[in-house]
N, C-alpha and C positions, 0 to 999 in steps of 0.2 A: 566388384566391391560392394559390400553390404551397405545399403542406404542408411545413413545415420538418422536416429530418431529426431523428431522435431522438438523445439522448445515452444511453449505457449507464453506469449507476453501479454499480460493484462495491463492496460494503461488507463488511468483515470486522469482526464484532462478537462480544463474549463476555459482555456485561452491559448493564444499563440499558435494558430494553425500552421504557419510556416515551420515552426520548430517541431511540431508533432510530425509533420511530413518528413522532416530531416531525421528525426528519431527512428521512424519506421524504416526509412530507406537504409539507415545505418545498421539496423539489426536484421534486415530481410535476407536471411540465409538459413534455409531449413527451419522456418519459423512460421507460426500463425499468430495473428494479432486480434485481440478482443478489446474494443475501445469504448469507454463510457465518457460521453460528453455531458457535463452538468446541464440539466434540463433548463436552467435559467438562461443558458446561452443558445443561440441558433446553431444548429448542427451543420447547415449547408456550407459555411466556410471551411469546415474540416473535410466533409465528404467530397466536395468539389476538387480538393487537392489530392486526396488519397483514394484511389479507386483500384484496388488490387484484389484478386480472387482469394488471397489468404488473409484479408483484413475484414473483420466483422465489426461494424458499429452497432451498438445496442440501439434498438428502435425506441420510439417514444414510450411504448408500453413498459419498457424496462429501464428507461432513464429516470433518474430522480433529481429533484432540486437539492443540491449539496450545500450545506451550511457549515462553516468552519466550526469545529468542536462538537458537531452534532452526530447523532446516530445515522443520519443520512449518508455519511461517508462509509459506514459499515454496510448499509443496505446496497449502496452502489457497488461495493466490492463483492458482496454475495451475489448480486445479479451478474457480475462479470464471471465469477466462478461457475455459476449455473450455465451460462452461455458457453463457456469453454468446455465444460464436461459434456454437455449435450452435443456439441459439435464433434468432440472426440469420439463419443459413442456412435454417432451417425457415420463417421468416417472410419471407424474401427482403428482409431489412433490412440496410443498411450503416450502422452507427452513425456519427454525426458525430464523436464522440470517445468513448473508453472510459476512464472516470475511476475511479481506485481511491481509496476513502475508508475511514476507520475508523468504527466506531460512536460515536466521541467527537468527530466533526466536525460543523460546521454552516456553511451558506452565509452569506456576508456581503455578497453581491451578489444582486440578484433574478434570477429565471429568464430574463427577457428579456435582461438584461446578460450572463448566462452563455452563452446561446445565441449572441448577437451576437459575444461574445469568441471562441468557437470557430469561428464562421463566418469571422471575420477572420483566424484562424490555422489554417485548415483543413489546411494541410500540415505544421504544426509538431507535434512530439512533445515533450510537456512532461516531460522527464526529464533532470535535470542530474547531472553526476558528475565525479569526479576519479580519476586513475590512481594507485591505492595501491601497485601494483607498482613504478612508477617512484619514488614518494615514499619507499618503503622505510623507513618509520618503525616504531619499536618498538610504538606503539599499534596500528597496523593489521596489522603482521606477527603480533602476538599473535592477532588475530582469524582470520587465514587460514592461517598456517603451523602453528599448533598443532592437534592433534586434540582437539576440544572436544565434550563430551557434554552437550547440553542437551535432547535429544529424548525425555526420559522424566521421570516424576515418581513417587516412592514415596508411601506413605500418610502418612509424616511429612515435613514440610518440612525439618526439621533433618537427618534421615537422607538426604534427597535431596541437600542441599548437601554433606554429608560424602562420599557416594558419588561425586557429580560431581567434587568436588575430588580425590578419590583417583584416579579414572580420568584426569582431565585431567593430573595431575602424573605419574602412573606411565607412561602411554602415551607422553608426550612426552619422557621420559628416553631412549626407544629410537628414536623416529622423529619427524620433522617434515616437513611439506610444503614445497615451494618456494613463493615468494610469487607465482607465476603458475601457470597450468595448461596442460596439453597435451591437445589433443583426441585422439580415437581415430585421427584422420588424421595425427597428429604435428605439428599446427600449434600454436604458442604463442599463448596468450591472456593479455594482461595483465588484472589484476583491477581493477574500478572500484567506487566507493562513492558513494552518494547517499541521498536521502530515499526512504523506503518508498512515499510517496504521489505518484502520477504520473498523467498522462493521455496516452493513446497512440492512434494511428490503427489501424484494423483490419488493415492490411497488416503493420504492425509486430507486432501481437499474434499474427497467424498465423505470422510468422517466429519469434517467441519460442517459441511452442508447438511448432513443428517442430524447433527446436534442442533444446528440452527433451526431446523424444522421441528425437532422434538422438544427442545428445551425452551419453551416459551418464557419461562421465568428468567432465563439468562438474557433473552432479548429485552424483556421488560426492565430488568436491572440496568442494563447499559443504555437503554433508550433515553434516560434522563441523567446521564453521566457526561463528564467532559472528556473529549478526545477518546471516544469509545474505540476508534479505529486503532489506537495504540494499546488496547486492552482486550477487546472481544476475542480476537483470533488467538492471542497469546494465552488467554485464560482457558479457552477450549483446548488448545494444544497441550499446555503444561498440566492439565488435569486429565490427560489421556494416557493410554499405553505408549504413545509416541513421544512422551516428554523427554526421553533421553536420546532421541534420534537426531537432535540438532547438532550444530557444529561445535558446541561446547559440552555436549554430553549431559545437558540438563539446564536447570535454572542457574542464575548467577547472583552474586551478592548485590545488595542495594547500591546504586549510584544515583545521585540526584539530578541527572539530566539524560534525556532520551537519546542523544547522539552517541552516547557510550555504547548503545546496543545496536548500532548500525550493523547490518548483515553483509550486504554486497555493495553498499554505497559509500562513497566519500561524501560526508555531510559535515558542514560546519556546526560547531556546538550551539550556535545561536538558532539554528534551523531556518534562519531568515536570509543568510548571505547569498548573493548572486555571484557565482564564480566568474572571473574574468581572466584576461591574458596574464596578469601578474601571478596567477595561481597555477600556471602550467607545470612548474617543477614539482609542486606537491602532488599534482595529478599524475605526472610521469612516474614518480617513485612509489605511488600507492599500490597496494596489493588488491584493491577493490576492483570491481567490474564496471561500476557506474559512478557518475558524479551527479550530485543534486545540490544546488539548483542552477540551471542555465536557461537562457532564453535567446530569442532572435533579437531582442533589444539590448541585452547586457553582455552577450557572450559570443558574438559571431566570430571575432578574431581568435578567441580561445578555441572554439569549435573547429574552425578552419585548420588551426595548428594540430589539434587532436587528430583530425582526419589525415593530415599529411604525415605526421610523425609517429602516431600511435596506431591508427587504424590502417594507415598506408593506402588511403583513398584520396581522390579529388572529387569531393561530393558536392552536388548542387541540390537545393531544395526544389528546384523546378523540374 
């Protein structure tokens, strides 16, 4: 029997080592894992629990301090993509799909189903998005037109908020960005927005990495924007020749909340809800592959039931 191609799972995590271990164990079937641990956190509690030949933790050289809303989230993801592609090249492996997850995710379909799903959609890139340049709404213009300073944190959370607010207000008295960007070649790029969590083919990942290296103007534009991780990758994708290769055949109409553009995840509209046992029926009937957000603090009973009834396993984190 021909060996099936591997899936690469990229995971961005900052807390909950027991759940990260459980997540890796749940997906560990013909898969490689590339994990970024927020550099603000010690990595040892994660590496002591997860020691497998197919798991790569980014080293301190490639780990970044991740701040909510900041470009640091984009940089951490780019570093994961680079590590994944470099490993694939060394091993002469072309991954079936490169799937970006958070450390608060969990599969709700078993591994055979996930592999079959990606086999049946081998040419599809799972990244949905809307054109927020054309939408021209106050909500998203605030995110991209203002110079917003989220890529730092002082010793005091209160002082951090005060300084950020001062910078955000003061700088934007004097200057604002357009709600589109211009490349160094003078080409206009509309800005797109969607969910942070996606699954892409290798050729698209290579294209994104090449654009990130070449398009310094794009990186500068998003470096001082809000929630760049929900815009940077989508903007590069939907301004490329791959724009119609996603599951919707291209961009979608404007909707004023991010969860509407979930790709493979069941996500609450608030983006903040922790799923628990009361949500099992919604998870069981979902056509998504993953649920977000779950944890070892809020969701153990739910995860145990997912293992028993959906994944058909009796899993332990130990």
